[in-house]
Every structure is written in C-alpha cells, then in structure tokens.
C-alpha positions as CSV (number, residue, x, y, z in Angstrom):
1,M,0.0,0.0,0.0
2,S,1.4,3.4,-1.0
3,K,1.7,6.4,1.3
4,D,0.8,9.9,0.1
5,I,3.2,12.9,0.2
6,K,1.5,16.1,-0.7
7,I,3.7,19.2,-1.2
8,K,2.1,22.6,-1.0
9,R,5.0,25.0,-0.9
10,G,7.0,25.2,-4.1
11,L,6.9,26.6,-7.7
12,T,6.2,24.8,-10.9
13,I,8.1,26.5,-13.7
14,K,6.4,25.8,-17.0
15,L,8.6,26.4,-20.0
16,K,8.3,25.8,-23.8
17,G,10.3,23.0,-25.3
18,E,9.0,19.9,-23.6
19,A,10.3,16.6,-25.1
20,E,7.9,14.6,-27.2
21,K,7.4,11.0,-26.1
22,T,9.4,9.6,-29.0
23,L,12.6,7.7,-28.5
24,S,15.5,7.7,-31.1
25,S,18.9,6.2,-30.9
26,A,21.6,8.9,-31.1
27,P,24.5,8.2,-33.5
28,R,27.4,6.5,-31.7
29,S,29.8,9.1,-30.4
30,R,33.4,9.0,-31.7
31,T,34.8,10.2,-28.4
32,F,33.6,9.9,-24.8
33,A,34.7,11.9,-21.7
34,I,34.7,11.4,-18.0
35,R,35.3,14.4,-15.7
36,P,36.5,13.6,-12.2
37,S,35.2,16.9,-10.9
38,E,31.7,15.5,-11.1
39,F,32.6,13.1,-8.3
40,H,32.7,15.7,-5.5
41,L,35.6,15.4,-3.1
42,V,37.1,12.4,-4.9
43,K,40.8,12.6,-5.6
44,P,41.5,10.4,-8.7
45,K,44.4,8.0,-8.9
46,M,44.9,6.8,-12.5
47,V,45.2,3.1,-13.4
48,L,45.7,3.5,-17.1
49,K,48.1,5.7,-19.1
50,E,47.5,7.6,-22.3
51,G,47.4,5.4,-25.4
52,E,46.2,2.2,-23.5
53,K,43.3,0.2,-24.6
54,V,40.3,-0.1,-22.3
55,K,37.2,-2.3,-22.2
56,A,33.7,-1.1,-21.3
57,G,33.5,-1.5,-17.5
58,E,37.3,-1.6,-17.0
59,T,38.7,0.7,-14.3
60,L,40.1,4.1,-15.4
61,F,40.9,5.4,-11.9
62,Y,40.0,5.0,-8.3
63,S,39.5,7.2,-5.3
64,K,42.8,8.0,-3.6
65,D,41.1,8.2,-0.2
66,N,39.3,4.9,-0.7
67,E,40.8,2.5,-3.3
68,A,37.7,0.3,-3.3
69,I,35.7,3.0,-5.1
70,K,36.5,2.5,-8.8
71,F,35.4,4.6,-11.8
72,V,35.1,2.7,-15.1
73,S,35.0,3.4,-18.8
74,P,31.5,3.6,-20.3
75,V,32.8,2.2,-23.6
76,S,35.7,0.2,-25.1
77,G,38.4,2.1,-27.0
78,T,41.6,3.9,-26.4
79,L,42.4,6.4,-23.6
80,T,43.7,9.1,-25.9
81,K,44.1,12.1,-23.5
82,I,44.4,12.8,-19.8
83,E,43.9,16.5,-19.5
84,R,45.3,18.2,-16.4
85,G,44.7,21.6,-14.9
86,A,46.3,23.6,-12.1
87,K,48.5,21.6,-9.7
88,R,48.2,18.7,-12.1
89,V,44.6,18.0,-11.1
90,I,42.9,15.7,-13.6
91,V,40.3,17.6,-15.5
92,Q,39.0,15.2,-18.1
93,L,39.7,11.8,-19.6
94,T,39.0,11.4,-23.3
95,I,38.3,7.9,-24.8
96,E,38.3,7.3,-28.6
97,A,35.6,4.7,-28.9
98,D,35.7,1.4,-30.8
99,A,33.0,0.8,-33.5
100,Q,31.4,-1.8,-31.1
101,D,31.8,-2.2,-27.4
102,D,33.9,-5.0,-25.9
103,F,32.8,-5.5,-22.3
104,K,34.7,-6.6,-19.3
105,E,32.9,-9.7,-17.9
106,F,32.0,-9.6,-14.2
107,G,29.5,-12.5,-14.5
108,P,25.8,-12.4,-13.5
109,L,24.9,-12.1,-9.8
110,N,21.5,-13.2,-8.4
111,S,20.4,-10.4,-6.1
112,G,17.8,-12.5,-4.5
113,S,20.1,-15.2,-3.3
114,S,23.3,-13.1,-2.8
115,N,24.3,-11.8,0.6
116,P,25.2,-8.1,1.4
117,V,28.9,-8.7,1.3
118,E,28.8,-10.2,-2.2
119,I,26.5,-7.5,-3.5
120,K,28.7,-4.7,-2.1
121,A,31.8,-6.3,-3.5
122,R,30.2,-6.6,-7.0
123,L,29.0,-2.9,-7.0
124,L,32.5,-1.7,-6.1
125,E,34.3,-3.9,-8.6
126,S,32.0,-3.1,-11.5
127,G,32.2,0.6,-11.1
128,C,28.5,0.9,-10.1
129,W,29.3,2.2,-6.6
130,P,29.6,5.9,-7.6
131,F,25.9,5.9,-8.5
132,I,25.1,5.6,-4.7
133,M,25.1,9.0,-3.0
134,Q,24.8,9.7,0.7
135,R,23.4,12.3,3.0
136,P,24.8,14.1,4.9
137,Y,27.2,16.0,2.6
138,A,25.7,14.9,-0.8
139,I,28.8,12.9,-1.8
140,I,29.5,9.3,-3.0
141,A,28.5,6.9,-0.2
142,D,31.1,5.4,2.0
143,P,31.1,1.5,1.5
144,E,31.9,1.0,5.2
145,D,28.7,2.7,6.3
146,E,25.3,0.9,6.7
147,P,22.6,3.4,5.8
148,R,19.6,3.9,8.0
149,D,17.4,3.9,4.9
150,I,17.7,4.2,1.1
151,F,15.7,6.7,-0.9
152,I,14.8,6.8,-4.6
153,S,12.7,9.5,-6.4
154,G,10.9,8.0,-9.3
155,V,9.3,11.3,-10.3
156,S,10.9,14.5,-11.5
157,T,9.1,17.9,-11.2
158,A,12.0,20.1,-12.4
159,P,11.4,22.4,-15.5
160,L,11.3,20.3,-18.7
161,A,12.6,17.3,-16.7
162,N,13.0,13.8,-18.1
163,D,9.8,11.9,-17.7
164,L,10.9,8.9,-15.8
165,D,7.7,6.9,-16.4
166,F,8.6,7.1,-20.1
167,S,12.4,6.6,-19.8
168,L,12.1,3.6,-17.5
169,K,9.3,1.9,-19.4
170,G,10.2,-1.8,-20.0
171,K,13.0,-1.7,-17.5
172,E,11.1,-3.4,-14.7
173,Q,13.4,-6.4,-14.6
174,Q,16.5,-4.3,-14.1
175,L,14.8,-2.2,-11.5
176,Q,13.7,-5.2,-9.5
177,S,17.1,-6.7,-9.5
178,A,18.7,-3.4,-8.4
179,V,16.2,-2.6,-5.6
180,T,16.4,-6.2,-4.3
181,A,20.2,-5.9,-4.1
182,L,20.2,-2.5,-2.4
183,S,17.5,-3.4,0.1
184,K,19.9,-5.9,1.5
185,L,22.5,-3.2,2.3
186,T,20.3,-1.5,4.9
187,K,18.4,-2.6,8.0
188,G,15.8,0.0,7.3
189,S,13.6,0.5,4.2
190,L,14.1,1.3,0.6
191,H,11.7,4.2,0.0
192,V,10.5,5.0,-3.6
193,G,8.5,8.2,-4.4
194,V,6.4,8.0,-7.6
195,G,3.8,10.2,-9.3
196,K,0.2,9.4,-9.8
197,G,0.8,7.9,-13.3
198,E,1.7,4.4,-14.3
199,S,5.2,4.2,-12.9
200,P,7.4,1.2,-13.6
201,F,8.1,1.1,-9.8
202,K,4.5,0.2,-9.0
203,G,4.4,-3.6,-8.5
204,L,8.0,-4.0,-7.6
205,K,8.9,-5.9,-4.4
206,D,11.3,-5.0,-1.6
207,I,10.3,-1.3,-1.6
208,V,8.1,1.1,0.4
209,L,6.1,3.1,-2.2
210,H,5.0,6.7,-1.7
211,T,2.8,8.7,-4.0
212,V,4.1,12.2,-4.4
213,S,2.1,15.2,-5.6
214,G,2.6,19.0,-5.6
215,P,4.7,21.6,-7.3
216,H,8.5,21.5,-7.7
217,P,10.6,20.5,-5.7
218,A,8.2,17.6,-4.8
219,G,10.3,15.3,-7.1
220,N,13.6,16.1,-5.4
221,V,14.7,13.2,-3.3
222,G,15.7,15.6,-0.5
223,T,12.0,16.8,-0.2
224,Q,10.9,13.2,0.0
225,I,13.5,12.4,2.7
226,N,12.3,15.3,4.7
227,K,8.7,14.2,4.6
228,I,9.3,10.5,5.1
229,A,12.1,10.3,7.6
230,P,14.5,13.3,8.1
231,V,18.2,12.8,8.6
232,N,19.5,13.5,12.1
233,K,23.0,13.9,13.4
234,N,25.1,10.6,13.3
235,E,22.6,9.1,10.7
236,V,23.4,8.2,7.1
237,V,21.0,7.6,4.3
238,W,21.7,6.7,0.7
239,T,20.1,7.9,-2.5
240,V,20.2,6.5,-6.1
241,A,18.8,8.0,-9.3
242,P,16.3,5.7,-11.2
243,Q,18.3,5.5,-14.5
244,D,21.4,4.6,-12.4
245,L,19.3,1.8,-10.9
246,V,18.8,0.4,-14.4
247,I,22.6,0.3,-15.0
248,I,23.1,-1.5,-11.6
249,G,20.3,-4.0,-12.3
250,D,21.5,-4.7,-15.8
251,M,25.1,-5.3,-14.5
252,L,23.7,-7.8,-11.9
253,L,21.6,-9.6,-14.6
254,T,24.2,-9.7,-17.4
255,G,27.6,-9.2,-15.7
256,K,28.3,-6.2,-17.9
257,F,28.6,-2.5,-17.2
258,N,26.2,-1.0,-19.8
259,A,26.3,2.8,-19.4
260,E,23.2,3.4,-21.5
261,R,21.1,6.4,-20.8
262,T,17.7,7.7,-22.1
263,I,18.2,11.5,-22.2
264,A,15.6,14.2,-22.8
265,L,16.8,17.0,-25.2
266,V,14.6,19.9,-24.3
267,G,14.3,23.7,-24.4
268,S,12.7,26.4,-26.4
269,S,15.7,26.7,-28.7
270,V,15.4,23.1,-29.9
271,K,13.3,22.5,-33.1
272,T,12.2,19.0,-32.2
273,P,12.7,18.2,-28.5
274,K,12.6,14.5,-27.9
275,Y,14.3,11.5,-26.2
276,Y,17.5,9.9,-27.3
277,K,19.2,6.7,-26.3
278,T,22.9,7.3,-25.7
279,K,25.7,6.6,-23.2
280,I,27.3,8.3,-20.3
281,G,30.0,10.7,-21.5
282,A,28.9,10.8,-25.1
283,E,29.3,13.9,-27.3
284,V,26.3,16.2,-26.9
285,S,26.5,17.1,-30.6
286,T,25.6,13.5,-31.6
287,F,21.9,14.3,-30.8
288,L,21.9,18.1,-30.5
289,Y,22.2,18.8,-34.2
290,D,20.0,15.9,-35.1
291,S,17.0,17.7,-33.5
292,G,18.2,21.1,-34.8
293,L,18.4,24.5,-33.2
294,D,16.1,27.5,-33.8
295,E,18.9,30.0,-33.2
296,E,22.6,30.2,-32.9
297,N,23.0,32.3,-29.7
298,V,22.0,29.6,-27.2
299,R,23.2,28.1,-23.9
300,V,23.5,24.3,-23.7
301,I,23.0,23.0,-20.2
302,N,24.0,19.6,-18.9
303,G,21.0,18.9,-16.7
304,D,17.8,20.9,-16.1
305,V,17.8,24.7,-16.1
306,L,17.8,25.0,-12.3
307,T,20.6,22.6,-11.3
308,G,22.5,21.9,-14.5
309,Y,25.8,23.5,-15.7
310,K,26.8,25.2,-18.9
311,T,28.5,23.1,-21.5
312,S,29.7,23.5,-25.1
313,P,27.7,22.2,-28.0
314,K,30.8,20.1,-28.6
315,G,30.9,19.0,-24.9
316,F,30.0,15.7,-23.3
317,M,27.1,14.3,-21.3
318,G,27.6,14.4,-17.6
319,F,28.0,11.2,-15.6
320,Y,24.8,11.7,-13.6
321,N,22.7,13.7,-16.1
322,N,19.7,12.5,-18.1
323,T,18.6,15.9,-19.5
324,V,20.1,18.4,-21.9
325,S,18.4,21.8,-21.9
326,V,18.9,24.4,-24.6
327,I,17.6,27.9,-24.1
328,P,18.4,31.4,-25.5
329,E,21.5,33.1,-24.1
330,G,20.6,36.1,-22.0
331,D,23.3,38.5,-23.0
332,D,21.1,41.4,-24.0
333,Y,19.4,43.8,-21.6
334,E,16.0,45.5,-21.6
335,L,15.9,49.3,-21.3
336,F,14.0,50.2,-18.1
337,G,13.3,46.5,-17.6
338,W,13.0,47.1,-13.9
339,N,10.4,49.8,-14.2
340,K,7.7,48.4,-16.5
341,P,4.9,45.8,-16.3
342,V,6.3,42.3,-17.0
343,F,4.1,39.7,-18.8
344,D,6.6,37.3,-20.3
345,K,8.5,36.2,-17.2
346,I,7.8,34.1,-14.1
347,S,7.7,35.7,-10.7
348,T,6.4,34.9,-7.3
349,S,5.9,38.6,-6.6
350,R,2.9,40.6,-7.9
351,A,4.9,43.9,-8.1
352,L,4.6,44.8,-11.8
353,T,4.6,41.1,-12.7
354,F,1.6,39.3,-14.0
355,S,2.5,35.6,-14.5
356,W,0.1,34.7,-11.7
357,L,-2.8,35.7,-14.0
358,T,-1.9,32.9,-16.5
359,P,-0.9,29.8,-14.3
360,N,-1.0,27.5,-17.3
361,K,1.1,29.6,-19.7
362,K,4.4,28.2,-20.9
363,F,7.2,30.7,-20.9
364,E,10.3,31.1,-23.1
365,L,12.9,32.3,-20.7
366,D,16.6,33.1,-21.4
367,T,19.6,33.0,-19.0
368,N,19.4,36.7,-18.1
369,T,19.4,37.0,-14.3
370,N,17.3,40.2,-14.5
371,G,19.4,41.9,-11.8
372,E,22.8,42.1,-10.2
373,H,24.4,40.5,-7.2
374,R,23.8,42.3,-3.9
375,A,23.4,41.8,-0.2
376,F,20.6,39.6,1.0
377,V,17.2,41.4,1.1
378,V,14.9,39.9,3.8
379,T,11.6,39.3,2.0
380,G,10.2,36.0,3.3
381,N,9.9,34.8,-0.3
382,Y,12.2,31.8,0.2
383,E,9.8,30.1,2.6
384,E,7.0,30.2,-0.1
385,V,8.9,27.9,-2.4
386,F,10.9,25.9,0.2
387,P,8.8,22.9,1.4
388,L,11.4,21.5,3.9
389,D,10.8,22.1,7.6
390,M,13.8,24.5,7.9
391,Y,14.7,28.1,7.8
392,P,16.4,28.6,4.4
393,L,17.6,32.2,4.8
394,Q,19.1,31.5,8.2
395,M,20.8,28.3,6.8
396,L,22.4,30.2,3.9
397,K,23.7,32.9,6.3
398,A,25.1,30.3,8.7
399,C,27.0,28.8,5.7
400,M,28.3,32.1,4.6
401,V,29.7,33.0,8.1
402,K,30.9,29.4,8.6
403,D,28.9,28.9,11.8
404,L,29.1,25.1,12.2
405,D,26.9,25.1,15.4
406,A,24.1,27.0,13.6
407,M,24.4,24.9,10.5
408,E,24.0,21.7,12.6
409,A,21.0,23.1,14.5
410,L,19.3,24.3,11.3
411,G,19.4,20.9,9.6
412,M,22.3,20.9,7.2
413,Y,22.7,17.2,7.5
414,E,19.8,16.4,5.2
415,V,20.1,19.0,2.5
416,A,21.9,19.1,-0.9
417,P,22.6,22.0,-3.2
418,E,19.7,21.1,-5.4
419,D,17.2,21.7,-2.5
420,F,18.0,25.4,-2.8
421,S,17.7,25.7,-6.6
422,L,14.2,27.3,-6.3
423,T,15.2,29.8,-3.7
424,E,18.2,30.8,-5.9
425,F,15.8,31.2,-8.9
426,I,13.5,33.6,-7.1
427,C,16.3,35.4,-5.1
428,V,16.0,39.2,-5.6
429,S,19.6,39.5,-4.4
430,K,20.9,37.1,-7.1
431,Q,22.9,35.1,-4.5
432,P,24.4,31.7,-5.6
433,H,22.4,29.6,-3.1
434,Q,23.5,26.2,-4.4
435,Q,27.2,27.1,-4.3
436,I,26.8,28.6,-0.8
437,I,25.2,25.3,0.5
438,R,27.9,23.3,-1.3
439,N,30.6,25.3,0.4
440,G,28.9,24.8,3.8
441,L,28.6,21.1,3.3
442,D,32.3,20.9,2.4
443,L,33.2,22.8,5.5
444,M,31.1,20.5,7.7
445,Y,32.7,17.4,6.1
446,K,36.2,18.8,6.7
447,E,35.6,19.9,10.3
448,I,33.1,17.3,11.5
449,G,33.4,14.4,9.1
C-alpha cells in the first residue's frame, strides 16, 4: 500500500520545449569523456596511461582516499588524453571509442540469493558504486557505512525534466534486480517516491512506495526524505537515481557495465525536442544537431535549467545527467526593464509582474538574471517555495559565516545544493544559493566528518 506525500509550498516553472514522447537512438559518439570533478571530493588516482586500450567496465581510476571505489569506462576504446589543470589536477579523460563495445565480464549475480557482502563487492568492482550517494554531505557513499534507509525518487518535477515513467518503461526487470540488491544493504527500508501515473516502480517488491504530488521540488529526493524520515546527526541515508538503478540492475543480470542512458533533449531553442538513447560521457553534438536549433546564440545546459551546468555544444554528457536543456543566451538587456509591467517572465511577486494571471502559460525564458548580485534582502519569499521544515535564509547565512553550530542546528545534515535551486531562482539578491550550500557542506565534512 502506498503512502501519500502532498507538497504545498514550491513553484512549478512551465517552459516551452518539452520533449515529445518519442525515442530515437543517437549516432554513436566517436569520443567519450569522464570528468573527475563530477565526483565531489574524490581525488582520482589513474590506473591506465594515455594510449592504452580499455574495455567497457574496465577501471580508469580509483579514489585516492578509498581505493575500493572505482570509476570505469562507459565504452571500449583507447584512452587518448588525460587533461590536467592547475596543480596537475585531472580535469578530463577522453576515450576514442571502438565501433562496437567490448565488455569486461563480471558474471551475473542473483540479487535474490546473494548476501550483502557479495552485493557490495560486485558494486564496487564493477564501477557501479559511484551511483550511490549519501546524505549528509551529498557525496558518494562510504562503503563502510550501513545506511539507516535508502531513498529513490521515481518522479521529476524540475522544469522540462526527463519523464521517468517514459524513460524507464520496459526496465522493470533491471529495476527489480537493483532494488532487491540495495534493500539488503540497509536494516531500514528502501523508499521510492512516484507520481500518480503508471510508474514502472509500481508492482516491484522489496520497496516502500510513496505517491508524491505537488509543485517542484516535490520530485527532489531531499524533499521526500524530509517528509518520510528526516536525517539527524550521526545518521546516514543513501540515494540512487532511477536510471542509475537500471545500470546497476543490468550489471547484476548480465555481468556487464552497460552505461546506456535515455536522455531528454529539451528547451525552447530546440526545433524537435525528444528523447534519445545514448551513453554516459557521449558527445552532446551527436543528438543536439539531429534535432536542430532554432537560433545560434543559445546556452547548452548539462541537466535541467535550475541545477545543470553550462557546456559547449561540442561538450560531453555528464556522468549523472539525463537531460540536456537548450535555451536562449541572455546576453542582452532591456531598457528600463526594472520599471515596467512584465508579462513574459515568471515571478512569485505581484509587483509589476503578471505571470500569476496565467498559471497554465508556458514561458520562453533566457539565461538573463534580471538583476545584479547584492546583499541579502529579507523578503520572506524563500519560505514560499521551500517545502522542507527548515529556515532557508538562516541556513544560507550560517554557511556564509561558517557557523558550524548553527548549520547543525538548522538541519544541514539532510540538504543538498539542489534543494536550494528554487530559492536561488527567485532570489532578488541574485545570491548563488547552491554554491553557498555546497561550500557549507564541504566545511562540515572537513571539520566534523
């Protein structure tokens, strides 16, 4: 029996450019890239050298702080370049792919009959462990920990988000294998939040199902954790993204690391937004120009428009991303834009803005911030879109002044940067909320651990 979670505070941002429910296979990328910076706080130690051959699923590097956590190649080919930045920090690994993948064989593992030690060892060896994230600190989970609970959000409410019910259709077998395995790694429950539609998670065993409804960020796993069982001091919970579950389940069933992704190419600047089947680290251009762009001056975003990061049209898919958003670049400015009625932008304020009159209208927004960075203005607006039982402004200020006691007392243990994406969106002071929270979490990890 499912349990209902109803979110009232939040903001649904309706944009033009939603992906059609059609799935195409993107042309095979000639090169793939892995960026160690996506694995927060991981210091990479290389296993291979430039020019060496690699199989799909073979280890590229491991974490210097925990050698058991391995990061593997999404395809077979040749490691052509190890790009380094300041202080010889590894910035990007580039792999020239073979015409067809040659997989490293790990052998199938029956998740139903295997014990937790065998499951954990297989996830670590196969490179699937980096898909498991932990709270507190929103980093890759420590294999030595036993989580209190595991949480999975099977619904996404972000603007133009990947429709998981569509992307996961037909993947029930892989999902079941993965959740059965993960459920053995905790003494608690494996909680899954789904929407009111026909989710592939409905009917699966070894999970506690929750029906989630309400505006964004109802689909954020952090919101669901807060409403189901908040994280307290000295507690650890794990989270896994649904499409990563499919990769884990497929590896357990077949013994191969298949880094396949169903990504949504969305945005008002895309001529035909739709879904593509590709792989982790593939070139964005393999499907970006297949759909075509309406204009040249655009911003390509790895992820959704609230939490994603800017990338080049010739860049590569992120390790954790399942959406690529393309919207107009906001590098032009309106004359007296601050002093005239606004009908074509979204705002939670009713001062000279009228988006509240057309709640079903889809907007075409660009990247312009519509203001400049300034000191915090205390307005009370953050609480209107922040459904967690916390004080967002006070938490942000505690992070900025590095007050660890206040950060603990205010509930920093259960948040991640994405939980503050909406408060950043509506911030009249144009403060980088997500970066402030990330810096605060890093400080807590360093000082408290």
